[in-house]
MARRO-615050 format. One record per residue (C-alpha): residue in one letter; x, y, z. Coordinates in steps of 0.25 Angstrom, whole numbers, padded with zeros to 4 digits, always signed. Layout:
N
AXYZ...
! end
This chain:
495
X+0001+0001-0002X+0011+0009+0002X+0014+0008-0013X-0001+0014-0015X+0001+0024-0006X+0011+0031-0014X+0006+0030-0027X-0009+0034-0019X-0008+0050-0021X-0004+0047-0036X-0016+0037-0040X-0025+0050-0036X-0019+0061-0043X-0011+0054-0056X-0024+0056-0065X-0022+0073-0063X-0007+0073-0068X-0004+0077-0083X+0004+0066-0092X+0005+0074-0106X-0004+0085-0103X-0016+0079-0098X-0021+0071-0085X-0027+0058-0084X-0039+0064-0077X-0041+0074-0090X-0040+0062-0100X-0051+0052-0093X-0062+0058-0089X-0077+0055-0088X-0087+0068-0089X-0073+0078-0083X-0072+0068-0073X-0056+0062-0072X-0060+0045-0074X-0049+0045-0061X-0057+0051-0054X-0067+0039-0055X-0055+0029-0051X-0045+0035-0040X-0054+0029-0030X-0051+0015-0037X-0035+0018-0035X-0035+0013-0021X-0031+0001-0017X-0044-0004-0007X-0052+0002-0020X-0046-0004-0034X-0050-0016-0038X-0040-0026-0033X-0040-0033-0049X-0032-0022-0053X-0027-0016-0041X-0012-0013-0041X-0012-0002-0033X+0000-0001-0022X+0007-0010-0033X+0022-0006-0035X+0026-0015-0046X+0019-0027-0052X+0022-0040-0057X+0021-0046-0072X+0010-0055-0066X+0003-0042-0058X+0004-0035-0070X-0004-0046-0078X-0014-0046-0067X-0016-0034-0067X-0017-0029-0083X-0027-0042-0084X-0035-0037-0073X-0035-0022-0077X-0043-0028-0091X-0050-0039-0082X-0056-0029-0072X-0063-0018-0079X-0071-0028-0088X-0076-0036-0076X-0079-0023-0069X-0087-0018-0082X-0095-0032-0082X-0099-0033-0069X-0105-0018-0070X-0112-0020-0083X-0117-0035-0077X-0122-0024-0064X-0128-0016-0074X-0135-0026-0082X-0143-0031-0070X-0150-0018-0066X-0161-0013-0069X-0163+0001-0076X-0168+0011-0069X-0178+0018-0074X-0185+0027-0066X-0179+0037-0056X-0184+0045-0044X-0183+0060-0046X-0181+0060-0031X-0170+0068-0025X-0160+0058-0020X-0147+0056-0014X-0140+0043-0020X-0132+0035-0012X-0121+0025-0020X-0120+0012-0013X-0116-0003-0015X-0125-0016-0017X-0113-0020-0006X-0118-0008+0003X-0132-0014+0007X-0134-0022+0020X-0141-0032+0023X-0152-0024+0029X-0153-0017+0016X-0147-0003+0022X-0135+0003+0013X-0121+0004+0019X-0116+0014+0023X-0128+0026+0020X-0141+0018+0025X-0140+0029+0036X-0139+0040+0027X-0148+0035+0017X-0159+0034+0028X-0157+0050+0033X-0160+0054+0020X-0173+0064+0019X-0172+0074+0011X-0166+0066-0004X-0169+0053-0007X-0159+0041-0005X-0154+0033-0017X-0144+0023-0015X-0139+0019-0027X-0133+0006-0027X-0120+0001-0036X-0114-0015-0034X-0097-0013-0031X-0089-0017-0044X-0085-0031-0039X-0100-0034-0037X-0109-0040-0049X-0121-0042-0040X-0130-0032-0040X-0143-0039-0034X-0143-0032-0022X-0145-0019-0030X-0154-0021-0041X-0165-0016-0034X-0160-0005-0029X-0153+0009-0037X-0141+0006-0041X-0131+0011-0051X-0132+0000-0061X-0148+0002-0062X-0144+0018-0070X-0137+0010-0083X-0141+0015-0097X-0135+0012-0111X-0131+0026-0113X-0124+0027-0101X-0117+0015-0104X-0113+0020-0118X-0109+0035-0114X-0102+0027-0102X-0095+0016-0115X-0091+0029-0122X-0083+0036-0113X-0076+0024-0105X-0072+0020-0120X-0066+0034-0122X-0058+0033-0110X-0053+0021-0110X-0048+0022-0125X-0041+0036-0120X-0035+0028-0107X-0028+0018-0117X-0023+0027-0126X-0015+0034-0113X-0002+0027-0117X+0006+0020-0107X+0016+0032-0104X+0006+0042-0102X-0001+0032-0090X+0012+0030-0085X+0016+0046-0083X+0002+0047-0077X+0004+0039-0066X+0018+0042-0064X+0021+0047-0051X+0037+0052-0049X+0045+0043-0055X+0035+0030-0054X+0022+0028-0063X+0011+0020-0057X+0006+0016-0071X+0010+0002-0071X+0004-0002-0058X-0010+0006-0060X-0011+0003-0075X-0020-0009-0071X-0031-0003-0062X-0031+0011-0072X-0032+0001-0086X-0044-0006-0078X-0051+0009-0075X-0048+0015-0089X-0052+0002-0096X-0065+0005-0106X-0074-0004-0095X-0071+0002-0081X-0073+0016-0087X-0086+0013-0093X-0091+0009-0079X-0086+0022-0073X-0092+0030-0084X-0104+0022-0084X-0109+0023-0068X-0103+0039-0070X-0114+0039-0081X-0125+0031-0072X-0121+0039-0058X-0125+0052-0066X-0138+0046-0072X-0142+0041-0059X-0138+0055-0051X-0148+0061-0064X-0159+0052-0064X-0159+0050-0050X-0161+0065-0044X-0148+0062-0038X-0144+0073-0028X-0132+0068-0020X-0123+0057-0022X-0119+0051-0010X-0106+0041-0008X-0100+0033+0004X-0087+0028-0006X-0077+0035-0015X-0071+0025-0021X-0079+0017-0032X-0083+0017-0045X-0098+0021-0042X-0095+0031-0031X-0085+0038-0041X-0096+0039-0053X-0108+0044-0043X-0098+0054-0037X-0093+0060-0052X-0108+0059-0056X-0113+0068-0045X-0101+0077-0047X-0105+0078-0062X-0120+0079-0059X-0115+0090-0048X-0123+0080-0039X-0119+0080-0023X-0111+0070-0016X-0109+0067-0003X-0098+0055+0001X-0100+0048+0016X-0088+0046+0019X-0090+0029+0027X-0074+0026+0032X-0064+0033+0039X-0054+0035+0029X-0058+0047+0020X-0044+0052+0020X-0044+0043+0004X-0049+0049-0006X-0053+0065+0000X-0050+0071-0012X-0061+0063-0019X-0070+0068-0008X-0070+0081-0017X-0081+0075-0026X-0092+0075-0016X-0102+0086-0012X-0100+0082+0001X-0092+0070+0012X-0100+0067+0022X-0088+0063+0032X-0087+0058+0047X-0083+0069+0053X-0076+0084+0053X-0063+0077+0052X-0066+0072+0038X-0075+0085+0036X-0063+0093+0038X-0054+0083+0029X-0062+0084+0016X-0066+0098+0021X-0081+0103+0026X-0085+0108+0012X-0083+0094+0006X-0088+0086+0019X-0097+0085+0030X-0094+0077+0045X-0108+0069+0045X-0102+0056+0055X-0097+0044+0050X-0111+0037+0045X-0106+0023+0043X-0105+0025+0058X-0120+0028+0061X-0123+0015+0066X-0114+0013+0076X-0119+0026+0084X-0127+0017+0093X-0116+0007+0095X-0106+0017+0103X-0112+0014+0116X-0113+0001+0117X-0104-0004+0131X-0090-0009+0127X-0091-0025+0128X-0081-0034+0136X-0080-0048+0129X-0065-0046+0123X-0073-0045+0109X-0063-0042+0098X-0068-0036+0084X-0058-0036+0074X-0064-0029+0063X-0054-0030+0049X-0052-0022+0038X-0051-0023+0023X-0036-0023+0022X-0033-0034+0013X-0044-0031+0003X-0040-0016+0002X-0027-0021+0000X-0020-0016+0014X-0012-0028+0015X-0012-0042+0009X-0019-0053+0015X-0008-0061+0020X-0003-0049+0028X-0016-0044+0032X-0021-0059+0039X-0006-0060+0046X-0010-0048+0052X-0025-0051+0057X-0020-0064+0061X-0011-0057+0070X-0022-0050+0075X-0033-0062+0078X-0020-0068+0084X-0020-0057+0095X-0035-0059+0097X-0034-0070+0099X-0024-0069+0110X-0034-0059+0118X-0044-0071+0117X-0055-0060+0114X-0067-0065+0103X-0064-0060+0090X-0073-0054+0078X-0069-0051+0066X-0075-0042+0058X-0071-0042+0042X-0071-0029+0033X-0083-0031+0024X-0074-0029+0012X-0063-0042+0019X-0061-0055+0010X-0055-0061+0017X-0064-0067+0029X-0058-0082+0030X-0044-0075+0033X-0049-0070+0044X-0056-0086+0047X-0040-0092+0045X-0035-0083+0055X-0045-0086+0065X-0045-0103+0063X-0028-0101+0065X-0030-0094+0077X-0039-0102+0083X-0049-0091+0086X-0064-0090+0085X-0070-0077+0078X-0082-0071+0071X-0078-0064+0058X-0088-0054+0054X-0090-0047+0041X-0102-0040+0036X-0110-0035+0048X-0122-0025+0049X-0116-0013+0057X-0125-0015+0068X-0118-0028+0070X-0105-0023+0066X-0105-0012+0077X-0112-0022+0087X-0099-0029+0085X-0091-0019+0087X-0098-0013+0099X-0097-0029+0105X-0081-0028+0105X-0071-0027+0114X-0060-0022+0104X-0062-0019+0089X-0048-0022+0081X-0048-0017+0068X-0036-0012+0058X-0039+0001+0056X-0054+0001+0048X-0067+0010+0052X-0070-0002+0061X-0060+0007+0071X-0071+0018+0070X-0083+0010+0072X-0077+0004+0085X-0071+0018+0091X-0086+0022+0089X-0092+0009+0098X-0081+0014+0108X-0073-0002+0106X-0059-0003+0107X-0052-0003+0095X-0036-0010+0090X-0032-0006+0079X-0023-0013+0070X-0016-0008+0058X-0013-0022+0049X-0009-0014+0037X+0001-0005+0042X-0009+0007+0038X-0005+0022+0041X-0018+0029+0035X-0028+0023+0044X-0038+0034+0052X-0040+0022+0062X-0025+0017+0064X-0019+0033+0064X-0030+0038+0074X-0025+0030+0085X-0037+0029+0091X-0038+0013+0093X-0026+0004+0096X-0019+0004+0085X-0008-0008+0083X-0002-0014+0070X-0002-0028+0068X+0011-0028+0072X+0008-0025+0086X+0004-0033+0098X-0011-0035+0095X-0015-0042+0106X-0010-0030+0116X-0018-0021+0108X-0030-0028+0107X-0027-0029+0122X-0026-0015+0123X-0035-0010+0116X-0047-0017+0123X-0043-0011+0136X-0051+0003+0129X-0038+0015+0131X-0047+0027+0135X-0036+0032+0125X-0042+0026+0113X-0055+0028+0117X-0054+0044+0117X-0046+0042+0103X-0057+0034+0097X-0065+0045+0103X-0059+0056+0097X-0058+0049+0084X-0073+0045+0081X-0076+0061+0084X-0066+0066+0073X-0067+0056+0062X-0084+0052+0065X-0088+0064+0069X-0103+0061+0074X-0107+0047+0077X-0121+0047+0079X-0129+0040+0068X-0132+0050+0063X-0122+0052+0052X-0131+0047+0042X-0141+0057+0045X-0131+0068+0043X-0125+0063+0029X-0141+0063+0024X-0142+0077+0027X-0131+0080+0020X-0135+0072+0009X-0146+0081+0009X-0141+0095+0010X-0134+0090-0002X-0145+0084-0010
! end
């Protein structure tokens, strides 16, 4: 990851650099918007599709070059065919309501078991002066539209006229990209004496293929159609990395429609420059408001923690119940699988020595569930492994625990709010983690004495209690269960 840290800033700015009198941004535009603007957030290690992910690599072997060359051609075609399948399965929208609407982009995998919508339900429930309009899409990796077939979804607004226009523009851009010679591409991607073209050519070739460009332009045009036909007055997003988020935001800006970004995690630092494209950013606290600028941001409190408010006063248990909340460190390419589980193995062995009851709560994006089972079996330790829980179940789990072990995630914040002792273990030597840097939890690395740290943490040092309370006050503003209401009022003012 150190290699990527060096190229990160360059990746976000290279398209503005002039070569032979013109920049990449000037050469490649969709209705005046640089194509790179649609793609820049893809070029993060945890966002880039793994099939073409060369980020953070220094040199590639011949085998790796062959693999990425092959995948850079296959990947966009597979995604293209997958999206066309979704479009064919979707019912066409023939009637449009003239009600004034707030459009919320959400996904098929955000529909919860009780039919509520992850992240945005509290906001939707509190809207009075404008009609909530959830617009569903499926992740690019999914082909299943069954969960959203009867709901308003982006695929239902496809029409042949838009498709033809997207086809023409995408073909023109793809031909122009191919016509750039290798020397020019190397110069455009040159940082000092080093050019990143040999490493980045594979994802760039994928994203500038006619197939992927077609999808970008198609969904951008579909988003414009939806905004106009459905009388959308404000667009609401909770993420900024995905293709659909970019297309919808670009469409809103082109049509001069207001937009709101709802902060959903503590790490808002990544991509702050992109937040200037929104009319308003609904942030957790004054700290973030000052960071972005009060003209563009408004402190409303953390909507994602609205449901936790009523768990704050539950008495502390005394059962030696240890809750370990993991993170998608392998999936986000922070550590390889082998190193990660060697370090997790050390943590679990230390927990066993403590003779407490262990529950492991996995992140929804983790895919290596069986590896945890293998470690538990090897250590002869009985423990529950949980993954997809409702908010109610999750917060009860935290409140019923004597100590929460985390690896530097939002889970630490939730444990702070409920006032539980917290041990943060830095497994991957991260230096830019807000929880770790705050030092308001007991912080150690995987190399330290984990058993001693667990023993010390569970005694609830008053110094950490004060630090945690100060942290929550600074970064979370108000946790009163009314953050969704404040966001709803913000949306209504903009609409």
